[in-house]
Structures are given as C-alpha cells and as structure tokens.
Gaussian input, Z-matrix of N, CA and C with variables (Angstrom, degrees):
# hf/3-21g

backbone

0 1
 N
 C     1     B1
 C     2     B2     1     A1
 N     3     B3     2     A2     1     D1
 C     4     B4     3     A3     2     D2
 C     5     B5     4     A4     3     D3
 N     6     B6     5     A5     4     D4
 C     7     B7     6     A6     5     D5
 C     8     B8     7     A7     6     D6
 N     9     B9     8     A8     7     D7
 C    10    B10     9     A9     8     D8
 C    11    B11    10    A10     9     D9
 N    12    B12    11    A11    10    D10
 C    13    B13    12    A12    11    D11
 C    14    B14    13    A13    12    D12
 N    15    B15    14    A14    13    D13
 C    16    B16    15    A15    14    D14
 C    17    B17    16    A16    15    D15
 N    18    B18    17    A17    16    D16
 C    19    B19    18    A18    17    D17
 C    20    B20    19    A19    18    D18
 N    21    B21    20    A20    19    D19
 C    22    B22    21    A21    20    D20
 C    23    B23    22    A22    21    D21
 N    24    B24    23    A23    22    D22
 C    25    B25    24    A24    23    D23
 C    26    B26    25    A25    24    D24
 N    27    B27    26    A26    25    D25
 C    28    B28    27    A27    26    D26
 C    29    B29    28    A28    27    D27
 N    30    B30    29    A29    28    D28
 C    31    B31    30    A30    29    D29
 C    32    B32    31    A31    30    D30
 N    33    B33    32    A32    31    D31
 C    34    B34    33    A33    32    D32
 C    35    B35    34    A34    33    D33
 N    36    B36    35    A35    34    D34
 C    37    B37    36    A36    35    D35
 C    38    B38    37    A37    36    D36
 N    39    B39    38    A38    37    D37
 C    40    B40    39    A39    38    D38
 C    41    B41    40    A40    39    D39
 N    42    B42    41    A41    40    D40
 C    43    B43    42    A42    41    D41
 C    44    B44    43    A43    42    D42
 N    45    B45    44    A44    43    D43
 C    46    B46    45    A45    44    D44
 C    47    B47    46    A46    45    D45
 N    48    B48    47    A47    46    D46
 C    49    B49    48    A48    47    D47
 C    50    B50    49    A49    48    D48
 N    51    B51    50    A50    49    D49
 C    52    B52    51    A51    50    D50
 C    53    B53    52    A52    51    D51
 N    54    B54    53    A53    52    D52
 C    55    B55    54    A54    53    D53
 C    56    B56    55    A55    54    D54
 N    57    B57    56    A56    55    D55
 C    58    B58    57    A57    56    D56
 C    59    B59    58    A58    57    D57
 N    60    B60    59    A59    58    D58
 C    61    B61    60    A60    59    D59
 C    62    B62    61    A61    60    D60
 N    63    B63    62    A62    61    D61
 C    64    B64    63    A63    62    D62
 C    65    B65    64    A64    63    D63
 N    66    B66    65    A65    64    D64
 C    67    B67    66    A66    65    D65
 C    68    B68    67    A67    66    D66
 N    69    B69    68    A68    67    D67
 C    70    B70    69    A69    68    D68
 C    71    B71    70    A70    69    D69
 N    72    B72    71    A71    70    D70
 C    73    B73    72    A72    71    D71
 C    74    B74    73    A73    72    D72
 N    75    B75    74    A74    73    D73
 C    76    B76    75    A75    74    D74
 C    77    B77    76    A76    75    D75
 N    78    B78    77    A77    76    D76
 C    79    B79    78    A78    77    D77
 C    80    B80    79    A79    78    D78
 N    81    B81    80    A80    79    D79
 C    82    B82    81    A81    80    D80
 C    83    B83    82    A82    81    D81
 N    84    B84    83    A83    82    D82
 C    85    B85    84    A84    83    D83
 C    86    B86    85    A85    84    D84
 N    87    B87    86    A86    85    D85
 C    88    B88    87    A87    86    D86
 C    89    B89    88    A88    87    D87
 N    90    B90    89    A89    88    D88
 C    91    B91    90    A90    89    D89
 C    92    B92    91    A91    90    D90
 N    93    B93    92    A92    91    D91
 C    94    B94    93    A93    92    D92
 C    95    B95    94    A94    93    D93
 N    96    B96    95    A95    94    D94
 C    97    B97    96    A96    95    D95
 C    98    B98    97    A97    96    D96
 N    99    B99    98    A98    97    D97
 C   100   B100    99    A99    98    D98
 C   101   B101   100   A100    99    D99
 N   102   B102   101   A101   100   D100
 C   103   B103   102   A102   101   D101
 C   104   B104   103   A103   102   D102
 N   105   B105   104   A104   103   D103
 C   106   B106   105   A105   104   D104
 C   107   B107   106   A106   105   D105
 N   108   B108   107   A107   106   D106
 C   109   B109   108   A108   107   D107
 C   110   B110   109   A109   108   D108
 N   111   B111   110   A110   109   D109
 C   112   B112   111   A111   110   D110
 C   113   B113   112   A112   111   D111
 N   114   B114   113   A113   112   D112
 C   115   B115   114   A114   113   D113
 C   116   B116   115   A115   114   D114
 N   117   B117   116   A116   115   D115
 C   118   B118   117   A117   116   D116
 C   119   B119   118   A118   117   D117
 N   120   B120   119   A119   118   D118
 C   121   B121   120   A120   119   D119
 C   122   B122   121   A121   120   D120
 N   123   B123   122   A122   121   D121
 C   124   B124   123   A123   122   D122
 C   125   B125   124   A124   123   D123
 N   126   B126   125   A125   124   D124
 C   127   B127   126   A126   125   D125
 C   128   B128   127   A127   126   D126
 N   129   B129   128   A128   127   D127
 C   130   B130   129   A129   128   D128
 C   131   B131   130   A130   129   D129
 N   132   B132   131   A131   130   D130
 C   133   B133   132   A132   131   D131
 C   134   B134   133   A133   132   D132
 N   135   B135   134   A134   133   D133
 C   136   B136   135   A135   134   D134
 C   137   B137   136   A136   135   D135
 N   138   B138   137   A137   136   D136
 C   139   B139   138   A138   137   D137
 C   140   B140   139   A139   138   D138
 N   141   B141   140   A140   139   D139
 C   142   B142   141   A141   140   D140
 C   143   B143   142   A142   141   D141
 N   144   B144   143   A143   142   D142
 C   145   B145   144   A144   143   D143
 C   146   B146   145   A145   144   D144
 N   147   B147   146   A146   145   D145
 C   148   B148   147   A147   146   D146
 C   149   B149   148   A148   147   D147
 N   150   B150   149   A149   148   D148
 C   151   B151   150   A150   149   D149
 C   152   B152   151   A151   150   D150
 N   153   B153   152   A152   151   D151
 C   154   B154   153   A153   152   D152
 C   155   B155   154   A154   153   D153
 N   156   B156   155   A155   154   D154
 C   157   B157   156   A156   155   D155
 C   158   B158   157   A157   156   D156
 N   159   B159   158   A158   157   D157
 C   160   B160   159   A159   158   D158
 C   161   B161   160   A160   159   D159
 N   162   B162   161   A161   160   D160
 C   163   B163   162   A162   161   D161
 C   164   B164   163   A163   162   D162
 N   165   B165   164   A164   163   D163
 C   166   B166   165   A165   164   D164
 C   167   B167   166   A166   165   D165
 N   168   B168   167   A167   166   D166
 C   169   B169   168   A168   167   D167
 C   170   B170   169   A169   168   D168
 N   171   B171   170   A170   169   D169
 C   172   B172   171   A171   170   D170
 C   173   B173   172   A172   171   D171
 N   174   B174   173   A173   172   D172
 C   175   B175   174   A174   173   D173
 C   176   B176   175   A175   174   D174
 N   177   B177   176   A176   175   D175
 C   178   B178   177   A177   176   D176
 C   179   B179   178   A178   177   D177
 N   180   B180   179   A179   178   D178
 C   181   B181   180   A180   179   D179
 C   182   B182   181   A181   180   D180
 N   183   B183   182   A182   181   D181
 C   184   B184   183   A183   182   D182
 C   185   B185   184   A184   183   D183
 N   186   B186   185   A185   184   D184
 C   187   B187   186   A186   185   D185
 C   188   B188   187   A187   186   D186
 N   189   B189   188   A188   187   D187
 C   190   B190   189   A189   188   D188
 C   191   B191   190   A190   189   D189
 N   192   B192   191   A191   190   D190
 C   193   B193   192   A192   191   D191
 C   194   B194   193   A193   192   D192
 N   195   B195   194   A194   193   D193
 C   196   B196   195   A195   194   D194
 C   197   B197   196   A196   195   D195
 N   198   B198   197   A197   196   D196
 C   199   B199   198   A198   197   D197
 C   200   B200   199   A199   198   D198
 N   201   B201   200   A200   199   D199
 C   202   B202   201   A201   200   D200
 C   203   B203   202   A202   201   D201
 N   204   B204   203   A203   202   D202
 C   205   B205   204   A204   203   D203
 C   206   B206   205   A205   204   D204
 N   207   B207   206   A206   205   D205
 C   208   B208   207   A207   206   D206
 C   209   B209   208   A208   207   D207
 N   210   B210   209   A209   208   D208
 C   211   B211   210   A210   209   D209
 C   212   B212   211   A211   210   D210
 N   213   B213   212   A212   211   D211
 C   214   B214   213   A213   212   D212
 C   215   B215   214   A214   213   D213
 N   216   B216   215   A215   214   D214
 C   217   B217   216   A216   215   D215
 C   218   B218   217   A217   216   D216
 N   219   B219   218   A218   217   D217
 C   220   B220   219   A219   218   D218
 C   221   B221   220   A220   219   D219
 N   222   B222   221   A221   220   D220
 C   223   B223   222   A222   221   D221
 C   224   B224   223   A223   222   D222
 N   225   B225   224   A224   223   D223
 C   226   B226   225   A225   224   D224
 C   227   B227   226   A226   225   D225
 N   228   B228   227   A227   226   D226
 C   229   B229   228   A228   227   D227
 C   230   B230   229   A229   228   D228
 N   231   B231   230   A230   229   D229
 C   232   B232   231   A231   230   D230
 C   233   B233   232   A232   231   D231
 N   234   B234   233   A233   232   D232
 C   235   B235   234   A234   233   D233
 C   236   B236   235   A235   234   D234
 N   237   B237   236   A236   235   D235
 C   238   B238   237   A237   236   D236
 C   239   B239   238   A238   237   D237
 N   240   B240   239   A239   238   D238
 C   241   B241   240   A240   239   D239
 C   242   B242   241   A241   240   D240
 N   243   B243   242   A242   241   D241
 C   244   B244   243   A243   242   D242
 C   245   B245   244   A244   243   D243
 N   246   B246   245   A245   244   D244
 C   247   B247   246   A246   245   D245
 C   248   B248   247   A247   246   D246
 N   249   B249   248   A248   247   D247
 C   250   B250   249   A249   248   D248
 C   251   B251   250   A250   249   D249

   B1=1.3547
   B2=1.5529
   B3=1.2940
   B4=1.4272
   B5=1.5696
   B6=1.3235
   B7=1.5894
   B8=1.4296
   B9=1.4367
   B10=1.5112
   B11=1.5374
   B12=1.2708
   B13=1.4640
   B14=1.5241
   B15=1.2840
   B16=1.4689
   B17=1.5517
   B18=1.2931
   B19=1.3856
   B20=1.5626
   B21=1.3385
   B22=1.4491
   B23=1.4650
   B24=1.3666
   B25=1.4820
   B26=1.3525
   B27=1.3172
   B28=1.5081
   B29=1.6007
   B30=1.2028
   B31=1.5152
   B32=1.5950
   B33=1.3693
   B34=1.3916
   B35=1.5088
   B36=1.3642
   B37=1.3114
   B38=1.5498
   B39=1.3892
   B40=1.4959
   B41=1.4101
   B42=1.2577
   B43=1.4707
   B44=1.5357
   B45=1.3694
   B46=1.4560
   B47=1.5860
   B48=1.3080
   B49=1.3923
   B50=1.4629
   B51=1.4478
   B52=1.4685
   B53=1.6329
   B54=1.4276
   B55=1.4722
   B56=1.4547
   B57=1.4190
   B58=1.4140
   B59=1.4975
   B60=1.3403
   B61=1.3907
   B62=1.5750
   B63=1.3477
   B64=1.5085
   B65=1.4189
   B66=1.5460
   B67=1.3912
   B68=1.6500
   B69=1.3312
   B70=1.3952
   B71=1.5825
   B72=1.3338
   B73=1.4833
   B74=1.6137
   B75=1.3089
   B76=1.4271
   B77=1.6041
   B78=1.3349
   B79=1.4464
   B80=1.4829
   B81=1.3176
   B82=1.5539
   B83=1.5445
   B84=1.2967
   B85=1.4510
   B86=1.5909
   B87=1.2727
   B88=1.5423
   B89=1.6428
   B90=1.3450
   B91=1.3991
   B92=1.5040
   B93=1.4161
   B94=1.4280
   B95=1.4867
   B96=1.3757
   B97=1.3797
   B98=1.6094
   B99=1.3380
   B100=1.4462
   B101=1.4311
   B102=1.2606
   B103=1.4504
   B104=1.5216
   B105=1.3745
   B106=1.4944
   B107=1.4632
   B108=1.3802
   B109=1.3490
   B110=1.4766
   B111=1.2623
   B112=1.5066
   B113=1.5492
   B114=1.3314
   B115=1.4658
   B116=1.6390
   B117=1.3449
   B118=1.4147
   B119=1.5052
   B120=1.2597
   B121=1.6234
   B122=1.5116
   B123=1.2864
   B124=1.3877
   B125=1.4884
   B126=1.2983
   B127=1.4607
   B128=1.4996
   B129=1.2148
   B130=1.4686
   B131=1.5654
   B132=1.3338
   B133=1.4935
   B134=1.3582
   B135=1.4459
   B136=1.4904
   B137=1.4740
   B138=1.3451
   B139=1.6340
   B140=1.5830
   B141=1.3096
   B142=1.4972
   B143=1.6086
   B144=1.2368
   B145=1.4034
   B146=1.5591
   B147=1.2769
   B148=1.5171
   B149=1.5776
   B150=1.4034
   B151=1.5381
   B152=1.4958
   B153=1.3602
   B154=1.4420
   B155=1.4964
   B156=1.3125
   B157=1.4337
   B158=1.5227
   B159=1.3734
   B160=1.4160
   B161=1.5817
   B162=1.2853
   B163=1.3769
   B164=1.5355
   B165=1.3411
   B166=1.5040
   B167=1.4273
   B168=1.1622
   B169=1.5938
   B170=1.5329
   B171=1.3170
   B172=1.3732
   B173=1.5950
   B174=1.3419
   B175=1.4839
   B176=1.4354
   B177=1.3201
   B178=1.5699
   B179=1.4821
   B180=1.2498
   B181=1.5479
   B182=1.5008
   B183=1.5010
   B184=1.4455
   B185=1.4726
   B186=1.4200
   B187=1.5001
   B188=1.6008
   B189=1.5039
   B190=1.4520
   B191=1.4767
   B192=1.2949
   B193=1.4140
   B194=1.6929
   B195=1.3193
   B196=1.4078
   B197=1.5563
   B198=1.3650
   B199=1.4365
   B200=1.5968
   B201=1.2769
   B202=1.5865
   B203=1.5334
   B204=1.4521
   B205=1.4438
   B206=1.6305
   B207=1.3048
   B208=1.4311
   B209=1.5891
   B210=1.2271
   B211=1.5041
   B212=1.4918
   B213=1.3401
   B214=1.4247
   B215=1.4961
   B216=1.4035
   B217=1.4771
   B218=1.5566
   B219=1.2358
   B220=1.4360
   B221=1.5884
   B222=1.3762
   B223=1.4026
   B224=1.6609
   B225=1.3076
   B226=1.4809
   B227=1.5259
   B228=1.3403
   B229=1.4010
   B230=1.6310
   B231=1.3193
   B232=1.3955
   B233=1.6357
   B234=1.2515
   B235=1.4399
   B236=1.5254
   B237=1.3198
   B238=1.4658
   B239=1.5155
   B240=1.3264
   B241=1.4883
   B242=1.4744
   B243=1.3574
   B244=1.5483
   B245=1.4650
   B246=1.3174
   B247=1.5125
   B248=1.6235
   B249=1.3368
   B250=1.4910
   B251=1.3456
   A1=111.66
   A2=121.67
   A3=125.70
   A4=104.43
   A5=115.50
   A6=115.12
   A7=111.76
   A8=111.12
   A9=117.11
   A10=105.82
   A11=119.04
   A12=126.73
   A13=106.79
   A14=115.26
   A15=124.05
   A16=107.65
   A17=119.34
   A18=123.05
   A19=110.02
   A20=118.68
   A21=122.55
   A22=113.75
   A23=114.25
   A24=121.36
   A25=119.39
   A26=115.66
   A27=117.20
   A28=112.89
   A29=118.13
   A30=123.04
   A31=110.13
   A32=116.12
   A33=119.99
   A34=114.90
   A35=116.26
   A36=119.32
   A37=110.45
   A38=120.31
   A39=115.59
   A40=110.39
   A41=124.81
   A42=120.34
   A43=108.54
   A44=116.78
   A45=118.00
   A46=109.53
   A47=121.17
   A48=130.64
   A49=112.18
   A50=114.14
   A51=119.11
   A52=108.90
   A53=116.86
   A54=117.41
   A55=112.49
   A56=114.58
   A57=118.87
   A58=114.69
   A59=117.38
   A60=123.38
   A61=113.39
   A62=109.50
   A63=114.40
   A64=112.00
   A65=113.95
   A66=120.49
   A67=113.69
   A68=112.37
   A69=115.60
   A70=108.88
   A71=115.29
   A72=117.08
   A73=110.04
   A74=116.43
   A75=120.94
   A76=107.91
   A77=119.15
   A78=115.91
   A79=118.04
   A80=112.34
   A81=122.55
   A82=109.58
   A83=114.10
   A84=116.86
   A85=118.18
   A86=110.31
   A87=118.91
   A88=108.70
   A89=114.02
   A90=117.20
   A91=106.93
   A92=120.02
   A93=122.84
   A94=111.73
   A95=113.41
   A96=121.34
   A97=111.07
   A98=114.03
   A99=116.30
   A100=119.50
   A101=118.43
   A102=123.09
   A103=112.53
   A104=110.70
   A105=113.27
   A106=111.74
   A107=116.99
   A108=127.27
   A109=115.80
   A110=128.33
   A111=124.90
   A112=113.04
   A113=117.32
   A114=123.18
   A115=109.00
   A116=117.19
   A117=118.56
   A118=116.66
   A119=110.49
   A120=114.80
   A121=107.69
   A122=115.37
   A123=122.53
   A124=113.04
   A125=121.18
   A126=125.75
   A127=113.23
   A128=116.06
   A129=117.23
   A130=100.90
   A131=118.77
   A132=128.68
   A133=112.25
   A134=112.85
   A135=123.60
   A136=108.19
   A137=113.68
   A138=115.57
   A139=103.61
   A140=111.57
   A141=121.63
   A142=110.44
   A143=114.66
   A144=121.20
   A145=116.55
   A146=113.59
   A147=118.35
   A148=112.60
   A149=114.06
   A150=121.05
   A151=107.72
   A152=122.05
   A153=126.25
   A154=109.18
   A155=113.43
   A156=114.70
   A157=111.03
   A158=116.12
   A159=122.95
   A160=102.45
   A161=116.00
   A162=124.50
   A163=106.07
   A164=114.73
   A165=119.83
   A166=114.04
   A167=122.61
   A168=123.23
   A169=104.58
   A170=115.65
   A171=127.98
   A172=111.07
   A173=115.88
   A174=119.52
   A175=105.71
   A176=115.68
   A177=126.40
   A178=107.19
   A179=117.54
   A180=124.83
   A181=110.83
   A182=115.44
   A183=116.63
   A184=111.20
   A185=110.75
   A186=113.22
   A187=117.28
   A188=109.58
   A189=119.13
   A190=110.90
   A191=119.54
   A192=122.09
   A193=102.15
   A194=113.50
   A195=118.73
   A196=110.98
   A197=114.26
   A198=120.53
   A199=103.29
   A200=113.60
   A201=115.96
   A202=102.49
   A203=114.67
   A204=120.12
   A205=103.88
   A206=112.17
   A207=133.72
   A208=111.27
   A209=111.11
   A210=109.88
   A211=117.49
   A212=119.26
   A213=120.84
   A214=113.81
   A215=112.87
   A216=122.23
   A217=112.80
   A218=107.89
   A219=120.21
   A220=108.40
   A221=114.76
   A222=119.54
   A223=112.56
   A224=110.79
   A225=117.08
   A226=107.82
   A227=124.03
   A228=129.13
   A229=107.60
   A230=112.83
   A231=116.99
   A232=111.95
   A233=115.70
   A234=125.16
   A235=103.40
   A236=120.17
   A237=127.93
   A238=110.62
   A239=114.28
   A240=124.50
   A241=116.97
   A242=107.47
   A243=116.68
   A244=114.67
   A245=113.79
   A246=121.20
   A247=107.51
   A248=117.88
   A249=123.13
   A250=115.41
   D1=143.00
   D2=178.98
   D3=-87.94
   D4=124.70
   D5=-178.91
   D6=-114.17
   D7=29.86
   D8=-177.13
   D9=-71.33
   D10=139.76
   D11=-176.75
   D12=-79.96
   D13=129.22
   D14=177.82
   D15=-108.03
   D16=128.33
   D17=174.13
   D18=-70.02
   D19=124.66
   D20=171.03
   D21=-64.74
   D22=149.84
   D23=-177.49
   D24=-62.46
   D25=-46.04
   D26=-166.28
   D27=-99.39
   D28=155.26
   D29=170.01
   D30=-51.44
   D31=-45.98
   D32=179.64
   D33=-58.76
   D34=-43.31
   D35=179.54
   D36=-66.71
   D37=-40.39
   D38=176.44
   D39=-68.18
   D40=-24.93
   D41=-179.80
   D42=-72.56
   D43=-35.71
   D44=-178.67
   D45=-72.21
   D46=-35.15
   D47=173.83
   D48=-56.98
   D49=-49.80
   D50=-179.42
   D51=-66.71
   D52=-30.89
   D53=176.69
   D54=-65.16
   D55=-40.38
   D56=176.61
   D57=-65.30
   D58=-44.49
   D59=176.57
   D60=-54.20
   D61=-41.92
   D62=178.76
   D63=-60.18
   D64=-50.04
   D65=-179.72
   D66=-54.15
   D67=-44.81
   D68=-176.09
   D69=-67.62
   D70=-38.23
   D71=178.78
   D72=-64.88
   D73=-40.14
   D74=-179.99
   D75=-65.02
   D76=-39.55
   D77=174.78
   D78=-67.34
   D79=-37.93
   D80=177.93
   D81=-64.22
   D82=-36.09
   D83=179.80
   D84=-83.52
   D85=-12.87
   D86=179.65
   D87=-72.17
   D88=156.24
   D89=178.16
   D90=-55.33
   D91=142.42
   D92=-179.54
   D93=-78.82
   D94=138.55
   D95=179.20
   D96=-126.07
   D97=-175.87
   D98=176.63
   D99=-57.90
   D100=-24.70
   D101=-172.51
   D102=-64.63
   D103=-44.72
   D104=-178.18
   D105=-105.55
   D106=-32.86
   D107=-178.17
   D108=91.46
   D109=159.24
   D110=-175.01
   D111=-71.50
   D112=-14.96
   D113=-172.13
   D114=-102.02
   D115=-7.16
   D116=-178.73
   D117=-111.12
   D118=157.71
   D119=177.11
   D120=-143.22
   D121=163.84
   D122=172.73
   D123=-87.83
   D124=136.98
   D125=167.92
   D126=-120.57
   D127=163.93
   D128=-169.95
   D129=-147.71
   D130=134.24
   D131=164.21
   D132=-154.47
   D133=172.52
   D134=171.73
   D135=-99.37
   D136=124.67
   D137=175.86
   D138=-71.33
   D139=124.21
   D140=-177.88
   D141=-55.89
   D142=-49.64
   D143=-173.49
   D144=-67.63
   D145=-45.52
   D146=-179.38
   D147=-95.26
   D148=-16.27
   D149=-174.76
   D150=59.84
   D151=39.81
   D152=175.41
   D153=-107.10
   D154=142.37
   D155=174.97
   D156=-77.43
   D157=141.58
   D158=-168.60
   D159=-129.78
   D160=134.89
   D161=174.71
   D162=-118.98
   D163=138.18
   D164=179.51
   D165=-131.13
   D166=141.95
   D167=160.94
   D168=-97.67
   D169=118.64
   D170=-176.12
   D171=-116.45
   D172=137.92
   D173=171.65
   D174=-75.83
   D175=124.73
   D176=179.02
   D177=-58.43
   D178=-44.19
   D179=-166.43
   D180=-74.46
   D181=-39.39
   D182=-169.02
   D183=-110.83
   D184=-18.16
   D185=-174.46
   D186=87.05
   D187=-7.25
   D188=-176.88
   D189=-59.01
   D190=142.06
   D191=178.57
   D192=-91.90
   D193=116.83
   D194=-175.24
   D195=-83.19
   D196=-38.29
   D197=-178.91
   D198=-152.65
   D199=151.40
   D200=177.71
   D201=-142.50
   D202=140.74
   D203=177.30
   D204=-136.80
   D205=122.55
   D206=-9.91
   D207=-75.43
   D208=162.68
   D209=-178.79
   D210=-75.42
   D211=177.81
   D212=-172.15
   D213=-59.65
   D214=-41.23
   D215=-178.98
   D216=-56.46
   D217=-46.15
   D218=-178.07
   D219=-62.81
   D220=-47.76
   D221=-178.78
   D222=-61.03
   D223=-40.32
   D224=178.23
   D225=-65.67
   D226=-44.79
   D227=179.71
   D228=-56.36
   D229=-45.96
   D230=178.57
   D231=-62.13
   D232=-45.01
   D233=179.49
   D234=-53.22
   D235=-55.98
   D236=-175.82
   D237=-56.28
   D238=-44.44
   D239=174.81
   D240=-52.75
   D241=-48.63
   D242=-176.50
   D243=-84.92
   D244=-9.41
   D245=176.23
   D246=80.33
   D247=31.27
   D248=174.82
   D249=-72.84

C-alpha cells in the first residue's frame, strides 16, 4: 500500500487533518499505558487511493501495524466506491 500523504483540497479538510494530527501527537506524548503499550505509537496518514484518513497503532521497534482504523478492506471498498 502506498502511504504517501495527499494534501486535502479544502481549507476545512486541512483544519480537520491538523486537529487529528494534534490529537495523535498529544496521545503519543502522554505517559504510556496498557492501551497502546510502551513500544507502540499512533500514526496518521491519508490513504492516497481512497483519500480516507487512516490511524494506526504501530510498534516502534518492529514497524508492525498492531491495529488500523479503517482496515484495508474498508479502504479498498471506499476506493472502489469513489472510483479511485
């Protein structure tokens, strides 16, 4: 999957993206708890094909995706729906 960041078209979309990025940064900077674990962090990007925001919990040490929202199947369905 191509995880290239795509700039949203509208100023409102850009503001929403910045708000999500700030929330992710806040969570990553907070003391680690059982929810994410000490080796995990949140990442955020826009899926190029579907243009959907994706949030992942990723293991810092291995790069393994622990959890992703929305999952790949949902992203591909969105891509098909939008004609991407």
